[in-house]
N, CA, C and O atoms as a GROMACS GRO file, in nm:
protein
  484
    1MET      N    1  -0.035   3.702 -11.192
    1MET     CA    2   0.081   3.628 -11.154
    1MET      C    3   0.089   3.612 -11.002
    1MET      O    4   0.133   3.508 -10.953
    2GLN      N    5   0.045   3.713 -10.927
    2GLN     CA    6   0.042   3.702 -10.781
    2GLN      C    7  -0.046   3.585 -10.738
    2GLN      O    8  -0.014   3.513 -10.643
    3ARG      N    9  -0.157   3.566 -10.809
    3ARG     CA   10  -0.247   3.454 -10.776
    3ARG      C   11  -0.177   3.320 -10.800
    3ARG      O   12  -0.192   3.228 -10.721
    4GLN      N   13  -0.103   3.310 -10.908
    4GLN     CA   14  -0.030   3.188 -10.939
    4GLN      C   15   0.074   3.158 -10.829
    4GLN      O   16   0.090   3.044 -10.787
    5VAL      N   17   0.142   3.262 -10.784
    5VAL     CA   18   0.240   3.246 -10.676
    5VAL      C   19   0.169   3.198 -10.550
    5VAL      O   20   0.217   3.107 -10.482
    6ALA      N   21   0.055   3.258 -10.519
    6ALA     CA   22  -0.020   3.218 -10.400
    6ALA      C   23  -0.068   3.073 -10.410
    6ALA      O   24  -0.065   3.000 -10.311
    7LEU      N   25  -0.111   3.032 -10.529
    7LEU     CA   26  -0.156   2.893 -10.547
    7LEU      C   27  -0.041   2.794 -10.532
    7LEU      O   28  -0.059   2.688 -10.471
    8ILE      N   29   0.074   2.827 -10.586
    8ILE     CA   30   0.190   2.739 -10.571
    8ILE      C   31   0.231   2.730 -10.425
    8ILE      O   32   0.261   2.622 -10.375
    9LYS      N   33   0.232   2.843 -10.359
    9LYS     CA   34   0.269   2.844 -10.216
    9LYS      C   35   0.171   2.759 -10.136
    9LYS      O   36   0.213   2.681 -10.051
   10GLN      N   37   0.044   2.774 -10.162
   10GLN     CA   38  -0.056   2.694 -10.092
   10GLN      C   39  -0.037   2.546 -10.120
   10GLN      O   40  -0.051   2.462 -10.030
   11SER      N   41  -0.006   2.514 -10.244
   11SER     CA   42   0.019   2.375 -10.281
   11SER      C   43   0.138   2.319 -10.204
   11SER      O   44   0.135   2.204 -10.159
   12LEU      N   45   0.243   2.399 -10.189
   12LEU     CA   46   0.360   2.355 -10.113
   12LEU      C   47   0.324   2.329  -9.967
   12LEU      O   48   0.376   2.235  -9.906
   13PHE      N   49   0.236   2.411  -9.911
   13PHE     CA   50   0.187   2.387  -9.774
   13PHE      C   51   0.103   2.260  -9.769
   13PHE      O   52   0.121   2.176  -9.681
   14ASP      N   53   0.012   2.247  -9.864
   14ASP     CA   54  -0.077   2.130  -9.867
   14ASP      C   55  -0.001   2.000  -9.881
   14ASP      O   56  -0.040   1.898  -9.824
   15GLN      N   57   0.108   2.002  -9.957
   15GLN     CA   58   0.190   1.882  -9.978
   15GLN      C   59   0.285   1.855  -9.862
   15GLN      O   60   0.352   1.752  -9.858
   16GLY      N   61   0.292   1.949  -9.768
   16GLY     CA   62   0.378   1.930  -9.652
   16GLY      C   63   0.522   1.974  -9.674
   16GLY      O   64   0.608   1.947  -9.590
   17PHE      N   65   0.551   2.040  -9.787
   17PHE     CA   66   0.686   2.088  -9.811
   17PHE      C   67   0.717   2.213  -9.730
   17PHE      O   68   0.832   2.236  -9.694
   18LEU      N   69   0.616   2.293  -9.701
   18LEU     CA   70   0.634   2.414  -9.622
   18LEU      C   71   0.554   2.402  -9.493
   18LEU      O   72   0.453   2.332  -9.487
   19ASP      N   73   0.602   2.472  -9.390
   19ASP     CA   74   0.530   2.474  -9.263
   19ASP      C   75   0.537   2.614  -9.204
   19ASP      O   76   0.572   2.710  -9.272
   20GLU      N   77   0.504   2.624  -9.077
   20GLU     CA   78   0.499   2.755  -9.012
   20GLU      C   79   0.635   2.825  -9.009
   20GLU      O   80   0.641   2.947  -9.003
   21GLN      N   81   0.744   2.748  -9.012
   21GLN     CA   82   0.876   2.811  -9.015
   21GLN      C   83   0.893   2.897  -9.140
   21GLN      O   84   0.958   3.002  -9.136
   22PHE      N   85   0.836   2.852  -9.250
   22PHE     CA   86   0.842   2.930  -9.372
   22PHE      C   87   0.771   3.064  -9.353
   22PHE      O   88   0.819   3.169  -9.397
   23MET      N   89   0.657   3.058  -9.285
   23MET     CA   90   0.582   3.180  -9.257
   23MET      C   91   0.664   3.275  -9.170
   23MET      O   92   0.665   3.396  -9.192
   24GLU      N   93   0.731   3.219  -9.071
   24GLU     CA   94   0.815   3.300  -8.983
   24GLU      C   95   0.927   3.367  -9.061
   24GLU      O   96   0.960   3.484  -9.037
   25LEU      N   97   0.987   3.295  -9.155
   25LEU     CA   98   1.090   3.355  -9.239
   25LEU      C   99   1.032   3.466  -9.324
   25LEU      O  100   1.095   3.572  -9.340
   26GLU      N  101   0.914   3.445  -9.380
   26GLU     CA  102   0.852   3.549  -9.462
   26GLU      C  103   0.825   3.676  -9.382
   26GLU      O  104   0.834   3.786  -9.436
   27GLU      N  105   0.794   3.660  -9.255
   27GLU     CA  106   0.769   3.778  -9.171
   27GLU      C  107   0.895   3.862  -9.153
   27GLU      O  108   0.886   3.981  -9.123
   28LEU      N  109   1.012   3.802  -9.170
   28LEU     CA  110   1.139   3.874  -9.159
   28LEU      C  111   1.177   3.946  -9.289
   28LEU      O  112   1.267   4.029  -9.291
   29GLN      N  113   1.108   3.913  -9.395
   29GLN     CA  114   1.133   3.973  -9.525
   29GLN      C  115   1.070   4.112  -9.529
   29GLN      O  116   0.957   4.131  -9.485
   30ASP      N  117   1.144   4.209  -9.582
   30ASP     CA  118   1.091   4.345  -9.591
   30ASP      C  119   1.148   4.414  -9.715
   30ASP      O  120   1.212   4.350  -9.798
   31ASP      N  121   1.123   4.543  -9.726
   31ASP     CA  122   1.170   4.618  -9.843
   31ASP      C  123   1.322   4.621  -9.854
   31ASP      O  124   1.377   4.627  -9.964
   32VAL      N  125   1.389   4.617  -9.739
   32VAL     CA  126   1.536   4.618  -9.738
   32VAL      C  127   1.590   4.483  -9.785
   32VAL      O  128   1.691   4.477  -9.855
   33ASN      N  129   1.521   4.375  -9.747
   33ASN     CA  130   1.560   4.239  -9.787
   33ASN      C  131   1.442   4.170  -9.855
   33ASN      O  132   1.382   4.079  -9.797
   34PRO      N  133   1.408   4.211  -9.977
   34PRO     CA  134   1.288   4.156 -10.042
   34PRO      C  135   1.302   4.008 -10.080
   34PRO      O  136   1.201   3.942 -10.105
   35ASN      N  137   1.424   3.957 -10.087
   35ASN     CA  138   1.447   3.817 -10.124
   35ASN      C  139   1.505   3.736 -10.008
   35ASN      O  140   1.575   3.637 -10.030
   36PHE      N  141   1.475   3.778  -9.887
   36PHE     CA  142   1.533   3.714  -9.769
   36PHE      C  143   1.505   3.564  -9.764
   36PHE      O  144   1.597   3.486  -9.741
   37VAL      N  145   1.381   3.524  -9.785
   37VAL     CA  146   1.344   3.383  -9.776
   37VAL      C  147   1.417   3.302  -9.883
   37VAL      O  148   1.466   3.193  -9.857
   38GLU      N  149   1.424   3.357 -10.002
   38GLU     CA  150   1.495   3.288 -10.110
   38GLU      C  151   1.643   3.274 -10.076
   38GLU      O  152   1.702   3.170 -10.103
   39GLU      N  153   1.703   3.376 -10.018
   39GLU     CA  154   1.844   3.370  -9.980
   39GLU      C  155   1.867   3.264  -9.872
   39GLU      O  156   1.966   3.191  -9.878
   40VAL      N  157   1.777   3.255  -9.774
   40VAL     CA  158   1.788   3.153  -9.669
   40VAL      C  159   1.775   3.015  -9.731
   40VAL      O  160   1.851   2.924  -9.697
   41ALA      N  161   1.678   2.998  -9.820
   41ALA     CA  162   1.659   2.868  -9.886
   41ALA      C  163   1.781   2.831  -9.969
   41ALA      O  164   1.822   2.715  -9.970
   42THR      N  165   1.837   2.927 -10.039
   42THR     CA  166   1.956   2.902 -10.120
   42THR      C  167   2.072   2.856 -10.033
   42THR      O  168   2.142   2.761 -10.069
   43LEU      N  169   2.093   2.922  -9.920
   43LEU     CA  170   2.199   2.881  -9.828
   43LEU      C  171   2.173   2.742  -9.773
   43LEU      O  172   2.265   2.661  -9.760
   44TYR      N  173   2.046   2.713  -9.740
   44TYR     CA  174   2.011   2.581  -9.690
   44TYR      C  175   2.044   2.474  -9.795
   44TYR      O  176   2.106   2.373  -9.762
   45PHE      N  177   2.004   2.496  -9.920
   45PHE     CA  178   2.029   2.397 -10.023
   45PHE      C  179   2.177   2.379 -10.051
   45PHE      O  180   2.223   2.268 -10.078
   46LYS      N  181   2.253   2.487 -10.044
   46LYS     CA  182   2.398   2.477 -10.064
   46LYS      C  183   2.460   2.392  -9.954
   46LYS      O  184   2.538   2.301  -9.983
   47ASP      N  185   2.426   2.420  -9.830
   47ASP     CA  186   2.483   2.347  -9.718
   47ASP      C  187   2.433   2.204  -9.714
   47ASP      O  188   2.511   2.111  -9.692
   48SER      N  189   2.303   2.185  -9.734
   48SER     CA  190   2.247   2.050  -9.726
   48SER      C  191   2.295   1.963  -9.843
   48SER      O  192   2.311   1.843  -9.825
   49ALA      N  193   2.318   2.020  -9.960
   49ALA     CA  194   2.371   1.943 -10.072
   49ALA      C  195   2.510   1.891 -10.038
   49ALA      O  196   2.545   1.778 -10.072
   50ARG      N  197   2.589   1.973  -9.971
   50ARG     CA  198   2.722   1.930  -9.928
   50ARG      C  199   2.710   1.814  -9.830
   50ARG      O  200   2.784   1.717  -9.839
   51LEU      N  201   2.617   1.825  -9.735
   51LEU     CA  202   2.598   1.718  -9.638
   51LEU      C  203   2.547   1.590  -9.703
   51LEU      O  204   2.593   1.481  -9.670
   52ILE      N  205   2.453   1.603  -9.795
   52ILE     CA  206   2.402   1.486  -9.867
   52ILE      C  207   2.516   1.417  -9.941
   52ILE      O  208   2.528   1.294  -9.939
   53ASN      N  209   2.599   1.495 -10.007
   53ASN     CA  210   2.713   1.440 -10.080
   53ASN      C  211   2.808   1.368  -9.984
   53ASN      O  212   2.856   1.259 -10.016
   54SER      N  213   2.835   1.426  -9.870
   54SER     CA  214   2.924   1.363  -9.771
   54SER      C  215   2.866   1.232  -9.720
   54SER      O  216   2.938   1.133  -9.706
   55ILE      N  217   2.736   1.231  -9.693
   55ILE     CA  218   2.669   1.109  -9.646
   55ILE      C  219   2.673   1.004  -9.755
   55ILE      O  220   2.704   0.888  -9.729
   56ASP      N  221   2.640   1.044  -9.877
   56ASP     CA  222   2.641   0.952  -9.991
   56ASP      C  223   2.779   0.887 -10.007
   56ASP      O  224   2.789   0.765 -10.021
   57GLN      N  225   2.883   0.968 -10.004
   57GLN     CA  226   3.019   0.916 -10.021
   57GLN      C  227   3.054   0.820  -9.908
   57GLN      O  228   3.115   0.716  -9.931
   58ALA      N  229   3.017   0.855  -9.787
   58ALA     CA  230   3.046   0.768  -9.672
   58ALA      C  231   2.974   0.635  -9.687
   58ALA      O  232   3.031   0.530  -9.656
   59LEU      N  233   2.849   0.637  -9.733
   59LEU     CA  234   2.774   0.513  -9.750
   59LEU      C  235   2.827   0.429  -9.865
   59LEU      O  236   2.826   0.306  -9.858
   60GLU      N  237   2.873   0.495  -9.971
   60GLU     CA  238   2.927   0.422 -10.087
   60GLU      C  239   3.059   0.354 -10.055
   60GLU      O  240   3.089   0.249 -10.112
   61ARG      N  241   3.138   0.412  -9.965
   61ARG     CA  242   3.266   0.351  -9.929
   61ARG      C  243   3.247   0.217  -9.859
   61ARG      O  244   3.334   0.130  -9.865
   62GLY      N  245   3.135   0.202  -9.794
   62GLY     CA  246   3.105   0.075  -9.729
   62GLY      C  247   3.167   0.057  -9.594
   62GLY      O  248   3.113  -0.018  -9.512
   63SER      N  249   3.277   0.121  -9.567
   63SER     CA  250   3.336   0.113  -9.433
   63SER      C  251   3.282   0.232  -9.355
   63SER      O  252   3.330   0.345  -9.368
   64PHE      N  253   3.182   0.205  -9.275
   64PHE     CA  254   3.108   0.312  -9.210
   64PHE      C  255   3.180   0.366  -9.087
   64PHE      O  256   3.216   0.291  -8.995
   65ASP      N  257   3.200   0.493  -9.088
   65ASP     CA  258   3.244   0.563  -8.968
   65ASP      C  259   3.117   0.619  -8.907
   65ASP      O  260   3.072   0.728  -8.941
   66PHE      N  261   3.059   0.541  -8.815
   66PHE     CA  262   2.928   0.575  -8.761
   66PHE      C  263   2.928   0.708  -8.687
   66PHE      O  264   2.826   0.777  -8.685
   67ASN      N  265   3.039   0.744  -8.627
   67ASN     CA  266   3.045   0.875  -8.560
   67ASN      C  267   3.034   0.988  -8.662
   67ASN      O  268   2.963   1.086  -8.640
   68ARG      N  269   3.105   0.972  -8.775
   68ARG     CA  270   3.098   1.074  -8.880
   68ARG      C  271   2.958   1.078  -8.942
   68ARG      O  272   2.902   1.186  -8.961
   69LEU      N  273   2.902   0.960  -8.974
   69LEU     CA  274   2.767   0.954  -9.028
   69LEU      C  275   2.666   1.015  -8.931
   69LEU      O  276   2.577   1.089  -8.972
   70ASP      N  277   2.682   0.983  -8.805
   70ASP     CA  278   2.595   1.039  -8.702
   70ASP      C  279   2.602   1.191  -8.703
   70ASP      O  280   2.499   1.259  -8.693
   71ASN      N  281   2.723   1.244  -8.715
   71ASN     CA  282   2.741   1.389  -8.718
   71ASN      C  283   2.675   1.450  -8.841
   71ASN      O  284   2.606   1.551  -8.831
   72TYR      N  285   2.696   1.388  -8.959
   72TYR     CA  286   2.634   1.438  -9.082
   72TYR      C  287   2.481   1.436  -9.072
   72TYR      O  288   2.413   1.534  -9.102
   73MET      N  289   2.430   1.322  -9.028
   73MET     CA  290   2.285   1.308  -9.019
   73MET      C  291   2.228   1.405  -8.916
   73MET      O  292   2.120   1.462  -8.937
   74HIS      N  293   2.298   1.424  -8.807
   74HIS     CA  294   2.250   1.518  -8.706
   74HIS      C  295   2.246   1.660  -8.764
   74HIS      O  296   2.149   1.733  -8.742
   75GLN      N  297   2.349   1.696  -8.837
   75GLN     CA  298   2.352   1.828  -8.901
   75GLN      C  299   2.239   1.841  -9.002
   75GLN      O  300   2.173   1.945  -9.010
   76PHE      N  301   2.218   1.736  -9.079
   76PHE     CA  302   2.121   1.745  -9.188
   76PHE      C  303   1.977   1.732  -9.143
   76PHE      O  304   1.893   1.810  -9.187
   77LYS      N  305   1.948   1.641  -9.059
   77LYS     CA  306   1.810   1.612  -9.027
   77LYS      C  307   1.775   1.635  -8.881
   77LYS      O  308   1.657   1.632  -8.844
   78GLY      N  309   1.875   1.657  -8.797
   78GLY     CA  310   1.845   1.676  -8.656
   78GLY      C  311   1.829   1.543  -8.584
   78GLY      O  312   1.794   1.541  -8.466
   79SER      N  313   1.855   1.435  -8.652
   79SER     CA  314   1.844   1.303  -8.592
   79SER      C  315   1.936   1.208  -8.665
   79SER      O  316   1.948   1.216  -8.788
   80SER      N  317   2.002   1.120  -8.593
   80SER     CA  318   2.097   1.030  -8.657
   80SER      C  319   2.045   0.887  -8.666
   80SER      O  320   2.118   0.798  -8.709
   81SER      N  321   1.923   0.864  -8.628
   81SER     CA  322   1.870   0.727  -8.628
   81SER      C  323   1.794   0.698  -8.756
   81SER      O  324   1.679   0.654  -8.751
   82ARG      N  325   1.856   0.722  -8.870
   82ARG     CA  326   1.793   0.700  -9.000
   82ARG      C  327   1.864   0.586  -9.072
   82ARG      O  328   1.987   0.574  -9.064
   83CYS      N  329   1.790   0.504  -9.141
   83CYS     CA  330   1.851   0.396  -9.218
   83CYS      C  331   1.875   0.443  -9.361
   83CYS      O  332   1.836   0.554  -9.398
   84LEU      N  333   1.940   0.359  -9.440
   84LEU     CA  334   1.973   0.395  -9.578
   84LEU      C  335   1.849   0.430  -9.659
   84LEU      O  336   1.851   0.527  -9.734
   85ARG      N  337   1.743   0.353  -9.646
   85ARG     CA  338   1.621   0.379  -9.723
   85ARG      C  339   1.564   0.516  -9.686
   85ARG      O  340   1.520   0.591  -9.773
   86THR      N  341   1.564   0.547  -9.558
   86THR     CA  342   1.514   0.678  -9.515
   86THR      C  343   1.600   0.788  -9.573
   86THR      O  344   1.549   0.892  -9.616
   87PHE      N  345   1.731   0.768  -9.574
   87PHE     CA  346   1.821   0.868  -9.632
   87PHE      C  347   1.792   0.888  -9.779
   87PHE      O  348   1.792   1.001  -9.828
   88GLN      N  349   1.768   0.779  -9.852
   88GLN     CA  350   1.736   0.791  -9.994
   88GLN      C  351   1.608   0.872 -10.013
   88GLN      O  352   1.598   0.953 -10.105
   89GLN      N  353   1.510   0.850  -9.926
   89GLN     CA  354   1.385   0.926  -9.933
   89GLN      C  355   1.409   1.073  -9.903
   89GLN      O  356   1.352   1.161  -9.968
   90VAL      N  357   1.494   1.101  -9.804
   90VAL     CA  358   1.528   1.240  -9.770
   90VAL      C  359   1.595   1.306  -9.889
   90VAL      O  360   1.565   1.421  -9.920
   91LYS      N  361   1.686   1.236  -9.956
   91LYS     CA  362   1.753   1.291 -10.074
   91LYS      C  363   1.651   1.325 -10.182
   91LYS      O  364   1.657   1.432 -10.244
   92LYS      N  365   1.557   1.235 -10.204
   92LYS     CA  366   1.455   1.257 -10.307
   92LYS      C  367   1.367   1.377 -10.271
   92LYS      O  368   1.340   1.462 -10.355
   93GLU      N  369   1.324   1.383 -10.145
   93GLU     CA  370   1.240   1.495 -10.101
   93GLU      C  371   1.318   1.626 -10.108
   93GLU      O  372   1.261   1.730 -10.142
   94HIS      N  373   1.445   1.623 -10.075
   94HIS     CA  374   1.531   1.741 -10.082
   94HIS      C  375   1.534   1.795 -10.224
   94HIS      O  376   1.516   1.915 -10.246
   95ALA      N  377   1.556   1.706 -10.321
   95ALA     CA  378   1.561   1.747 -10.462
   95ALA      C  379   1.426   1.801 -10.508
   95ALA      O  380   1.420   1.901 -10.580
   96THR      N  381   1.319   1.736 -10.468
   96THR     CA  382   1.184   1.780 -10.505
   96THR      C  383   1.155   1.918 -10.447
   96THR      O  384   1.107   2.007 -10.517
   97LEU      N  385   1.185   1.935 -10.318
   97LEU     CA  386   1.161   2.064 -10.254
   97LEU      C  387   1.243   2.174 -10.320
   97LEU      O  388   1.193   2.284 -10.342
   98ARG      N  389   1.367   2.144 -10.351
   98ARG     CA  390   1.452   2.245 -10.415
   98ARG      C  391   1.390   2.292 -10.547
   98ARG      O  392   1.381   2.412 -10.572
   99LYS      N  393   1.348   2.196 -10.631
   99LYS     CA  394   1.288   2.232 -10.760
   99LYS      C  395   1.161   2.314 -10.741
   99LYS      O  396   1.140   2.414 -10.810
  100LYS      N  397   1.077   2.272 -10.648
  100LYS     CA  398   0.950   2.342 -10.625
  100LYS      C  399   0.973   2.483 -10.573
  100LYS      O  400   0.908   2.578 -10.618
  101LEU      N  401   1.066   2.499 -10.479
  101LEU     CA  402   1.093   2.632 -10.426
  101LEU      C  403   1.163   2.721 -10.529
  101LEU      O  404   1.136   2.841 -10.534
  102GLU      N  405   1.250   2.665 -10.610
  102GLU     CA  406   1.313   2.744 -10.715
  102GLU      C  407   1.207   2.800 -10.809
  102GLU      O  408   1.212   2.917 -10.847
  103HIS      N  409   1.111   2.716 -10.846
  103HIS     CA  410   1.001   2.760 -10.933
  103HIS      C  411   0.918   2.867 -10.862
  103HIS      O  412   0.884   2.969 -10.922
  104TYR      N  413   0.887   2.844 -10.736
  104TYR     CA  414   0.809   2.940 -10.658
  104TYR      C  415   0.880   3.075 -10.650
  104TYR      O  416   0.820   3.179 -10.676
  105PHE      N  417   1.010   3.074 -10.616
  105PHE     CA  418   1.084   3.200 -10.603
  105PHE      C  419   1.097   3.271 -10.737
  105PHE      O  420   1.093   3.394 -10.743
  106GLN      N  421   1.113   3.195 -10.844
  106GLN     CA  422   1.122   3.256 -10.976
  106GLN      C  423   0.992   3.330 -11.010
  106GLN      O  424   0.995   3.444 -11.056
  107LEU      N  425   0.880   3.265 -10.986
  107LEU     CA  426   0.751   3.331 -11.012
  107LEU      C  427   0.729   3.448 -10.917
  107LEU      O  428   0.677   3.552 -10.958
  108ALA      N  429   0.767   3.432 -10.793
  108ALA     CA  430   0.749   3.540 -10.695
  108ALA      C  431   0.829   3.663 -10.736
  108ALA      O  432   0.781   3.776 -10.723
  109ARG      N  433   0.953   3.643 -10.786
  109ARG     CA  434   1.033   3.758 -10.833
  109ARG      C  435   0.965   3.825 -10.952
  109ARG      O  436   0.961   3.948 -10.960
  110GLN      N  437   0.912   3.745 -11.044
  110GLN     CA  438   0.845   3.800 -11.162
  110GLN      C  439   0.717   3.874 -11.124
  110GLN      O  440   0.682   3.975 -11.186
  111ALA      N  441   0.648   3.824 -11.022
  111ALA     CA  442   0.523   3.886 -10.980
  111ALA      C  443   0.546   4.017 -10.907
  111ALA      O  444   0.457   4.102 -10.901
  112GLY      N  445   0.663   4.035 -10.852
  112GLY     CA  446   0.694   4.159 -10.781
  112GLY      C  447   0.656   4.150 -10.635
  112GLY      O  448   0.608   4.047 -10.589
  113PRO      N  449   0.676   4.260 -10.560
  113PRO     CA  450   0.650   4.257 -10.416
  113PRO      C  451   0.503   4.232 -10.385
  113PRO      O  452   0.414   4.270 -10.461
  114LYS      N  453   0.481   4.167 -10.274
  114LYS     CA  454   0.343   4.142 -10.231
  114LYS      C  455   0.313   4.228 -10.110
  114LYS      O  456   0.403   4.281 -10.045
  115GLU      N  457   0.185   4.240 -10.082
  115GLU     CA  458   0.143   4.329  -9.974
  115GLU      C  459   0.171   4.271  -9.837
  115GLU      O  460   0.215   4.343  -9.748
  116THR      N  461   0.148   4.140  -9.819
  116THR     CA  462   0.169   4.078  -9.689
  116THR      C  463   0.241   3.946  -9.706
  116THR      O  464   0.253   3.893  -9.817
  117ALA      N  465   0.289   3.895  -9.595
  117ALA     CA  466   0.357   3.766  -9.595
  117ALA      C  467   0.269   3.663  -9.528
  117ALA      O  468   0.319   3.571  -9.463
  118ARG      N  469   0.140   3.676  -9.542
  118ARG     CA  470   0.048   3.583  -9.477
  118ARG      C  471   0.023   3.460  -9.563
  118ARG      O  472   0.023   3.467  -9.686
  119ARG      N  473   0.002   3.349  -9.496
  119ARG     CA  474  -0.028   3.224  -9.565
  119ARG      C  475  -0.170   3.230  -9.618
  119ARG      O  476  -0.264   3.263  -9.545
  120SER      N  477  -0.184   3.196  -9.747
  120SER     CA  478  -0.320   3.193  -9.802
  120SER      C  479  -0.393   3.072  -9.750
  120SER      O  480  -0.332   2.967  -9.727
  121LYS      N  481  -0.523   3.085  -9.730
  121LYS     CA  482  -0.603   2.975  -9.675
  121LYS      C  483  -0.684   2.910  -9.781
  121LYS      O  484  -0.758   2.816  -9.754
   0.00000   0.00000   0.00000
């Protein structure tokens, strides 16, 4: 099962869903906080889902408050110069990443603790 977890993790890196920040988070995980990365991801998805919903509602209303949209987009993506199509793509990627990481964390919990938090090559 550890091998399956490693393969999924590598696949997430290969697909561009994970990057070095994920590795940095894993380095903070220890015996005291064995699910630290999963907890951070869960908080991210909770907060970002709220932001996505706020952006969606603002766009559906049609009367754009660009300052508010700018604030939401800045919070969510770190940049406010995104068009509607880009936002739709971000929403899709967000949902895909969430599903993939949920599956990864579920298998990782079942596999038990690992020896290191190093990225497999």
